[in-house]
N, C-alpha and C positions, 0 to 999 in steps of 0.2 A: 417736480412741476406743479402750475398753478393753474385750473380751468376756474372763470367767473363768469356765472351763467345760469338760466333758469333749469330746472329740475324735470326730466319727462316721466311722466307717470307709468308712459306706456315702455319705457326703455331703451327707444330705439335712438335718440338723437339727445341732445341738452350735456349736461355734465354727465348722465349716465352714458354714453357715447363718448365723449373725451378721455375717462376714467377708464374705459374698455380699452380702448385706446392707446394711453398712455401704457398700460399695465401691459400690454402684449410686446409693445417695446422697448418692455423692460427697464420700466422708470416708475417710481413712486409719483401717485396723481395725489394734488390736498386740490380743496374744492372749498370756495364760499359762492352759495347760491343767493340768485337775486332775486328770484322769483320761483314760486308755484306752481305748476297747471297742470290741469285735468287734461292731457291727453291722451291720445290712444291713434290707432292707424289711420284712423276714419277723419281725424282733426283735433282741433285744441278746443274745448268743450269753456274751459275757462282757464284766468290767469291771475295766481290771488298774490301780488307783488308782495317783497321783504322792505320794512323802512332802511332809508338810508344808515341809522345807527345801526339797525343787524347784519347788515353788509359789511358796516366798518368793523365791527366787534370778530366776524370771522377775519377778515382780514388779519387784521392784527393780532390773531392767536396764529393767525399759518405763520406768518414772518417773524415774531417775535420765537417762534419754536425751529424753522425749519428755514433752511438758505432752499431759496428759490430759484431754478438757472434760468427758465423761461417759464412767460405766465399766454395764456390767450383768454380771450372773452368771447362770448356769446352772445346770448341774448342779456340785454342790461334795463331793460323796461324804460326806466323814467329818464330825466335827466337829472335829477337828483343823485340818482345811486351811478351814473355815467361821472358827475362829481368827485364822490366821493369816491371810487375804481381810479381816476385820472389822479387823488389827489397822491393814496397810496401807494399806488406804482410807480409815481415820479418820488417819490419822496423815501422810497424804498432802492429804487434805481433797475428797477425789475426791466426785462427787457420784455417786448410783448407783440405776439399775433392778434392784432384783431378783424375777427371776424362780425363783420357788421352784421349779425342777425335778426331782420326786420319782420320779417315773416315766417310762420313754421312749414317744410315742407309737404306736412300732411294740410297745411290750411291752417290761418287763423292767424292774426297779428300781434308782433309779440314786440314792438316797440314802437312807444306813441309817436307821436308826430315833432311834439317840443322835443325828444331826444336826438331824432338825426342831426339838429341844430346843436348842440352841446356834445354829442359823437365827434363833428368836425371841428369844435373849435376845442375841445380838454384831449380827444383820445388819438385822434387820427395825428397828430404832432410826437406824439409818443410810440408810433407806433413801428415796430422794424418792419412789420411787410401789414399790408389789408390786403383781406381774400373776398373779395365782395362778389356774388352771381353776377349778373347782367343787369339785374333788375336792381340791385341794392347800389350795384356802380352808377347806375341811372339816377337814383336817389343822391348820391354824396354827390355826383361832379355836375346831374341836369344834363347828361348827354344822353340821348336813348343810343341804346347798345343794340346794333344788329350785324356787326359783322367785324372783323378783327382792326380794320380802320377805326370805325367808332371807339371800338373796344381801345385802343391804342392812347385815343382823342380823352377817352373819361379817365384811362389809367395818370395819364397825367395832367388829367385836370382835380385829381387826389393827390398825385403826389404834391402837387402845387399847396396843399393846404399843411405839410410837413413828413406826409411817409416817409418813409427809406426806400423803400417797396411795395408793391401792387402788384397782387396775380388776380387776373379778372375771370374769372372760372365759369369757362365757355361749356358746361352739361347742358342748356339751354341753345346752344347752337349748334355745333358738329363737332362739339368734345375738345375743343382744341382750345387750351387754355395760354392768356397771353402773361409774359410774367417782364416785369417793367422795373430796373432798378437802371437807377442815377440817368434815365429819360432816356435807354437804350431797353430796346423792347427786344423778345425771345420767344416764339410759339412754343408751346409744349403740346404736340398732336396727340391723338388717341382716338381709338375704334370707340363704336358706342358699346355697352357690354347690357346686355338684358338680366331683368332682375327686378329687384325690390327697394327700392332709394331712399327709405328715411330713415335720416340720420345722416349721409353722405356729405353733406358738408359742413357738417360738425366735425364725421371722422376725417377728413381730408386735413381739414386747420389743426386739430388735433395732432394728427401725423405730422403735418409740418412743423410745428413745433417743438415737437419733438427730435426730429431730424436735426433741427437747429439747437437745441439741446447736444445733441450727443456731438455737434462740430461740424458739421454738414454746410457747407456755402449754402446762399440761399437759393441757388437754380439746382445745384446738386440734391437740398430738403425736396424743392418742388416737385423732381422726378420723381423723389423714390415717396414722398406721400400721394403721388400721385396713382405710383406702382401699386401701394396699400390701397389705396380707397378701390382700387379696380379689382384686386384680390375679397375685399369684403362687399363689393358690390355682386361678384360670382359666384360668392357663398350667401348671398342674404335668405334670408327667412322668411316665409310664407306663413306668420302666424298674425291673427288677428282678422278681420273681413276688411281693412282696405290697405293702404301701401305697407308692406312689412316692414321691418329694418334689414339693412347690411349688417354683416357679421364681422366684427373683427379680429374673430380668431377665426377666418377661415383659411389664412394662410398657416395658423400652426398648425390648424386641422390637418391640412393637404399635409405639410411636413412628417405630422406623425403619423401618417395614412402611408408615406412612403416607404418610412421607418417598416411600420408591419410588414409591409408587403415583401421587402426583402430581407425579414425576419422568417415569414411564412414558405421563399421560396429557397432560402438556405434550408430549411427545415425538409423541404420536398427533393430536392438536391442532394443532401447525404442522404433520403431512403435511396434514392435510385446508385449514388455510387456503393452502394453496400449491397445492392441485389439485381447481377447482371440477368437475372429471369425479367424481369422488372424493365429493365433498359432493351429487352429483347422484344417487345410489344411496343416500343417506339420507334418511327418513322427515321430510318438511317439517315442519317445528314442534317435532322430536323433541330428543329432551334430550342429542342428541351420545354420543360413547364415555362409559361410564361402568365403573367400576371398583372392588373390593373389595380389602380385605388378608387376606391367608391367616387364615383359622379365623373368619369374618365373621360376625354371629349377627342383626346388626339394620342398620335405613339407615346409621345412625352410623355404622358401619366402608365405606359404600360412598361413594366421592366422584366427582361429575362437575362439568359446568362450570354455574356457578348460573341463568346467563340461558339456556344450550345456543347454536348457531349456529346464525348465516344466511347469506342471499348479497344482499349489495348489488351490482346492476349484475352485474361478472364477478368481482368479492373476494367471498372467505368470511371471515366474520367471526365473532366471536365476542364475549358480552354475560357479563359477571361474571367473578369467577374460578372457581378450584374448590374447590370445599366437601362438605365431607360432611356428613351426615344428610339429603340429598333427598332428597323419597319419589316417586323418578320410577318408570315402569311396569318401565325396565329395571333397578333397582337392586331390585325384587322377584323379576324374573323370576332374577336374579343368585342372591339369598339362597336362591331353591327351587332351582335349578341347583348349589347347592353345598352343599346337603344331600345330595346325589346323588352329586359330584362335588367335592372339592373342590378341584381346579384351577380348577375355570370360574368365575373371576374377574372376568371382563370382559364386557362386552354392549354392541353398539350396534344400535339401532333402524332398521330401514331399508322402502323401499317396499315394501310386499308384491309388486311385480311384480318384483321382484329373485329370486324364487321358484324360477323356471326355472332361475336363472343358477346357483342355489347346486345344486338336484340336478344341474345339468352338471358341477359341479364334484365330485360324489358326495359334498356332504358329507349324513351323517346329519338329516332331518328330524325335529322331536318335534313334538307339537300341544302347546300352553300347556298345556292340561288333565291333559295325561297329564304333563307335568311338573311340576304341581303335587302330584296326585297318589301320585305318587311320592316325591315329595321330605315328604308328608306320611307316608310310610310307612317314612321312610329307606330306600330303595334305595341299595344298593351303588355300582353304575355307570351312565352314562349310555350310551344307545347307541339307534341308531335306532332307529324304530317296528319293522322289520321281525322284530328281533334281540332286542328287549324280554323277549320271553316266553323266551326260551333260559335266564334267569336267571348265565348265566356270560361273562364277556367282560372286557376293557379297557376302562376310558371312552373315550369319541370324541370328541376335540376338536381342531378346530373343529367346530360345531352348528349349527343354525338352527333357531330355536323358532318358528312360526307359530303367532299370538294372532287365533282365527275372529272374535273382536270380539265387542260385547254390542249392545243398541241402546243408541243415541246416540254408540257408541263403533265407531271405522273397524278394520277388520281391522289388523294390520300384524306386520310377520318384523322378530324379533331374533337376530344373529349373535353367539355361544356361543363364548369363546375365555378362553385362560391370561393373556391380558393385552392391555390396548387400543392398542396401537402394534403387536401381533403384527393383533389386527382389523382393522388399516387397510391394513397389509400385504395383509390376505387381500380387500379390499375391491377393491384394486388389479389383481387378476387378477378383477374381474367386471366386466367391460366395459362401458360405458354400453350399444353396440350391441347385446348379447345382455339386456340386463338392460332395457330399452327396446324392442328390437324384437320382444319374444315374440308369440305368439297371444294376439288378444283373446279368445278365447274361453276364461271363465271356468272350465269343466271341464275345460282342462288344466291350472289350477291345483290 
């Protein structure tokens, strides 16, 4: 892969974002730098353009050694650099995604006014796909984009300059992109993702280029690139004093987190299968241990045994494999607790009579209704009921969550901790003699 564009000293956009995207998608990235920016999350302070000869030298060095599948352009800065890039791409017959970067997302002009005409005359006719945002589409077509109808009108204007396809990015509208190929338009809708967005445009166009290089059709490449950009946006980083960068490796980190969760659950269930005494502390018919990935937002981020655990004679047996997305009570407890304390990623449901043993160990006891109440208001720290009103202090894990139950649902107890394996180790410190040998007077509980 080849990216031709500016260097972002803040590491959030430009060739830095492109190279990270190529790498995450399994491709090798090469780069020809057109300009060096003094840039951070607050904006672009200075732009130092390279000469056309310096840009040409980089391009020649790359194509003398590498076979380039696809190229993308970003910041080209001047008409002379546009001409240099166009000459080289045309001479080497390299397919192109043109991201017509005019201004930085963090603020600052990156393309000289005279270069816009050169872009239209020299590079758009070479482009397999052009990916403007609504402001860039207006600059290239002369049509103000304010909705999908005007986006389609602008896309047709850009295609009339020679582009094979145009994607008008709708991040400044309702997040619906418009793809136009052969005068046929397709809408690619999406929801707005909260997060830092520095480098999102570069990331999308680099992902689009990557998926085209991997053999996807334009429509599939656009859909895949959109999902990749959404993942990078969800995992965006709050660094610096301004708008932080998106995180291209977020999807890989989620995959790694899911794998680590499954490994930890395997360890926890192995321990339970080898100790029926520990199993006797668990709620009969319960789901067994459940665990979420860091930053979990929904049940699809929480894993547990599909069929739970049961005891056959003296042997503890598992049913089914581990699966993300189960709608267990443990999953809902974890998701609520993580809104209070991000480290509260695991839970296991216990027999209610284990409550006294939890108290004897000094675990904080949180009422389930109180947990949900705190989760709803975004309480920053999880504490025992005695401390909740103080408003200060660090999270207390492990903890016990007491659910009084409702009509048709028996009371239950959840042990909450940082991982499933740690919870099973904690179970080992709740001897059955103490868990079952408590006074039968319910008022003690």
